[in-house]
N, C-alpha and C positions, 0 to 999 in steps of 0.2 A: 334706356331699357329697350330691347328689341321687341317689335310687335309680334305676338304669337298668333299665327294663322291656325285656327281650330280645325280648318278643313284638312290639315295634314295629319290629324290624329286618327288612328285606326278606330278608336272608340266612337268618335263623332260619326265617321262614315258608316260604321256598323249600326249605330243608333238610327241614323237616317234610313238605312235600308230596312231595318226592322219596323220602324214606324210606318214607312211606306207600305210594307207588306201587310202590317196590321190594319192600316186604313183601307187597303184594297179588300182585305178579307171582310171587314165590317160592312163596306159598301155592297159587296156581293151578297152578304147575308141579308142585309136590308132589302135588297132587290128581289132575291128569291123568296123571302118570307113575307113580302108585301107589307112590311111594317111601315106605317106612316111616319114621315119626317116633317117636323115643323120648325127646325132651327136654320133654315136657309138652304139645306141640302135637299131641295125638292125633287132632284132627279138622281137617285143612288146609282142608277146604271151609268150615267155619264161619269160620275166620280169614280166608280169602280173601274171603268175602262181607262180613264186617265191615269189613275194610280197604278194599275196593272201595266200600262204602257211605260210608265216612268221607272218601274222596278228594274228592268234590264239595264237601263242607263245608270241607275244607282249602283247596281252590281258591277258594271264596267268601271265606274268611278272608283269603286273599292279595289278592283283588280289592277287598275293603273298604279295605285300606290304600292301594291304588292310587287308588281313588275319593276317599279322604280328601285325598290330595295333589292330585288333579285339581280338587276343589272349591276348594282354596287358589288354584290358578292362575286359575280362573274368577272367584273373588272379587277377586283382584288386578286382572284385566282390567276388571271392572266399576268398581273404584275409580279406575283410570286414566281410563276413559271419562267418569266423573263428576268429573274433576279433583280427586280426593281425594289430596292429596300426603302425608297422614298415614298411609297404609297401611304397615304394618310387621309382619313375622312374627318371632316370638321365635327368636333364634339360640342359646338356652341350654336347649333341650328335653332330654328324658331320653335320647334316642338320637342317635347320630352321623348316622344317615340323615336324621332330621327336621331336625337342625341344618344339614346340608349342603343339603337341599332348600330350607329357609327362607332360607338365605343366598343361594342361587341366585335364588329368587323376589324377594327384596329387591333384588338387583342388577339383575335384569331390570326390575322396577318402576321403579327409579331411572333406568335407561337410557331406558325408554319415556316416563317423565314428562318427562325432560330433552328428548327428541326432540320431544314434543308442545309443550313450553314454547318451545323454539327455533323451531318451526314457527309458533306463534302470534305470537312476537316478530317473525319475518320478515314475516308477513302484515301486522302493524301497521306495520312499517318501510316496506314497499312502499306501504301506504295513505297514510302520511305523505308519501312521495315524490310520489305521484300528486296529493295535495292541494297540493303546492308548485309544480307545473308550471302553465304558462299555457295548456295544452291540455285541453279537456274530454274525458274518457274515459268511454265507456259500454260495458258488457259484458252484452248480453242473450242469452238462448237463443232457439231457433227459435220458441218460443211467445210471446215478447215480455216474459218476466219479466226484470227487470234484476238481475243478480247483483252488479254492481259499478259504481260511479260516483264521481267525485270532486267536490270543492267547486266547481271551475271549471265543471263541467257544470251544477250547480244554479244558479250565477250567470248563465251564458249563457242558460239556459232560463227563468230567473225562477221556479224551483220550490223549495219547501222540502222536499218529499218526492217521491221518484221511484223507484217500485218496478215499474212496468210501462209499456211503450211507449204503451199506450192513454191514459195521462195527458197525453201531448203534444197530444191533441185540444183541451185547454184553452188551449194556447199557439198552435198553428197546425196545421190539419188537413193541409196539404200537407207540413209537416215530419214529421208522424206517418207519412204514407204513404211518404215517402222512407226513413225509418229502419226502417220495418217491412219494406219490400221490397228494401232494398239487399243486395248480396252481396259476398263477399270480392273485393278488387281494384277495387271501384267507387270513383270520385272524384266526389262530388256537390257542388253549390253551391245553397244555398237562402237566400232573403231573407224575413224575417218581422218583425213589429213587436210590441213589448210595452211595458211601462211605462218601459223604459230607452231606448226609441227604436227605430229600424230597425237590425236586425242582418243582416250578410251572413256566413253560416257556410259554411266549407269542411269537407266530411265525407269522410274516408278510411276504408275498411273493410278489415279483415283477419279471419281466423278461426282457431280453435283447437279441439281436442277434448280435454276434460278429463273423466276418469272415464266415458268412453264417451258423453259429451254434447257436442253441437256448440254452440259459442259463437261469437258475432261480437264483434269489438273495433272500436269506432267512435271515431275521433279527431276532435274538433270544434275548429275554430279560427275566431276572429272575425277576418275579413279586412277589416273596415271601414277600419282604419288603412292597410293596404297599398293598398286601392283609393283612399282619399283622397290618399295620398302620390303615387301614380302620376298621379292626376288633376291635382293641384297642379303636379307637375313638368311635365306636358304643357302646362298653361296658362302656366307661367313661360317655357318655351321659346318658345311662340307669342307671348307678350307681348314678349319680348326682340326677336324678329324684327320684330314690328310696329313697336315703338318705334324700332328702328334704321332701318328703311326709311322710316317717316313723317318722322322728324326729318331724315334725309338729304335728303328731298324738300322739306320745308317751310323748313328753315333758309335755303337760297339764295333762296327766294321772298321771305321777309320782309326779307332783307338787300337784295335788289334793289329791293323796294318802298320801303324807307326811303331808298335813294339817289335813286330817281326822285322821291320826295316833296320832297327837298331841292332838286332841280333845278327842279321845277315851281313852287316858291315864288317864283322869280324871274320867272315868267311868269303873272301873274294872269289873263290872257285864256283860259287853258286850264283853266278850272274843271271842265269835264267829265272831263278826264283825271285831274285831281287827286282828284276824288271816287272815281273808279274805283280809283285806286291806294290811296286810304285804305281802301276796302273790302277790297282784297287784303291790305293790311297787317294790318288788324284781324282778318280771318279767319285769316290765318296765325298770328298771335300767339295767338288763341283755340285753334287746333289744337295749338300747342305746349303751352299750358297743359293742354289735355285729355290729351295724351300724357304729360306730366309727372306727372299724377295717377295714371295707370296704371303708371308706372315705379315708384311707391312699392310696388306689389304685389310686385315682384321684388327689392326692396332693403330687406327688413326686417332690422334689425341683429341680431347674435347676442345672445340673452338673457344678462343678467348677474344671476342670481338672488340674492336676499337675503331675510332673514326680516322680515316685517312683520305687524302686527295687522290682521286682516280687518275688525274693527268700525270702527276709525279710518279705514281705507281706504275702506270703503263710505260712511261719513259724508261724506268728502271728495268722492267721486264724485257723491253725491246733491246736495251743495251746488253742485258745478260744473254739473251738469245743470240745476238750477233757475236758476242764473245765466245759462246759455246760452239758456234758454227762459223768460224772465220772463213771468208772467201765464198760463202754461199751466194748464188746468183739471185738474191732476193732483195726487193726494196720494200720498206715498211711505210705505210700511210696510216696516220692516226687522226681521229676526229672525236674530240671530247667536248660534249655540249651539256651544260655550260663549262667554262674553263675551271670553275671552282666546284665542280661536281664532287660530292663527298660520299663515301661508302662506309657503312658500318658492318665490319666483318673481321675475321681473323686474317690479317694481312699475310702471315707466313703460310697458312694453308691455302689461301686463294692464289698466292704466288706459285705454288706447286701446280695448281690447275692451269693457270695461264701459261706457265713455262712449258708444260706438257703439250698444250694445244699449239703453241708456237713451234715447238720441236717437231710435232707431227706435220704441221703445215710446211715447214722447211723441207722435211724429208719427202713429202709428197711432191713439192715443186722440183726438188733435185732429181727425182726419178721420172719427172714428166718429160715427154719428148717434144713438147710444144716449144716453138721458137718465139712466142710472144713474150712481152715483158712480164717477168715473174714477180708477183707482188703479193703482199699480205696486208689486208686492211683491218684495222682495229677501230671500232666505233663504240663509244659509251654515251649513254643518254638516259633520261628519265621518261617513262611513259605516262599516260594520263592517270594511272593509279599510283604515281609517285614511286614506282619500283625502278631500281637501277638495273640497266641491261648493258652487258658488254658483248659485242659481236666480234668474232674473229673469223675472217674468211680469207681464202686464197683462190687464185684463178687457175689452179690445177684442175684436171678432169674431175667431175663430180664422183662421189662414192656411189658405186652401183647399189640399186635398191635392195638386192638380196644380201649384200654385205652390210648396208646401213642399218638394217633392223637388228644386227647382232653385235654392233661395235661396242655397246656398253656392257655386254655380258663378260664377266670375269674369265680370263684365260683365253678369250677369243682373239686371234691375231692373224693378220695376213702377211706379216713381216717374217723373214726367214729367221732372224734372231730376236724377235719380239717376245716379251713376256705376257702380253695380253691383259695387263692390269692397269695401265696408265689411265684410260678413260673410265674404267670401273672405279678406280680410286678417286678420280675427279668427280664422278657423279656422287659418290658417297660423301666427299667433302662438301659438295654443294648442298646435299640433303641435310647434313649436320649443321650447315650454316643457314638453314631455313630457306634455301633457294633451290634452283634446279638447273640442269644443263640439258640442252637439246640440240639436235642436228636439224637445220632447216633445209628441206629438199629444194633443189634448184640447180642452175647451171654451175654455180660456184659452191665449193664446200664451205658452209657457214655454221659455226657453233655459236650458240647463244647462252650466256650465263645470266640468269635472272635472279636478282636479290630482292625479296619481298620486304 
């Protein structure tokens, strides 16, 4: 059994202090009241001075024990602050007071460490949730330091590191100004370009005060898809109205022209009337064919996706493009990574998109006056988000910026005999397939098909 040192008990030390104070008080009373003493304490003044002098030492003795336990508490707090989970005080010391205090400190340390661990786990949990949403989140303070951001923010902005709003100057100066000067309740929209193409961002702002510091919470959403879908829906409605009205007008004209042509065949003397009716008939039929080509834009079948190998698919598309344009001064270069890359989409519809892009690339190269080696590069790969991307580029002169922003609008064309629906249909097919098509600005004309 361990020896118990009674000097380590609060009660013992307090008792000693109280007895010493009581003895000093009695001795001073005897001295001032001149009460005779016959039990050996012949000089009360001497004992009064001695006991009074010892009283501060006794109080300091008591204070040392208190400070010893206070240092334990501070040591425990330092250990918790430094994430030291091994902190533990002995619960088998030589006094009940120390054992009681040590047990209490161990319990407090355990509770505080658990609270800190749970808080860290909750913060990690919320960070994982933020990284799973499709909305970019930025939390800057009033000085522009970024306290929090998620992966979607880095993806939208094209940044690997984002610690201060000033870093947005490398992306777009106007975007930096908007995020720097926005306030709670603001709803902003900004357009900028990076290596991923042109982005339309919607920015919503709220604020919060944490630990007496004012923070803003910015929610960033890419609204390209919403804008594209609204634009396509508007054009579809317009096209349906146009085709309905034009076909209602043209159908009876062609029918009547054919009837009159049959009647005039019996009267060869009316050659002039016959020629005129032939002109009306051919014009009407041409108009019907014209309208029918635009009707295709509004009647794309519902995709029926299946799995197929991209490498074999691209090889077939290249062979088909070469067959449709024999003798074209173009060389094809393909890079499929990995070789067994698989795509889940409607192969028939996607083939229309790829063939249209290859046809446009060949026509652009054929009309180019450059003497360099004319080539078309096709690259397919998976990005970090496991989305499949197919890039089709050619080394003809880049599309001018004022034309590039209109190329996906239905009926817009720069070709003399073009219909202006090829890229529009391609974009609608990609949208129906759950992906998108974009033009990457640069020296070479590069279209990117992205399948999410």
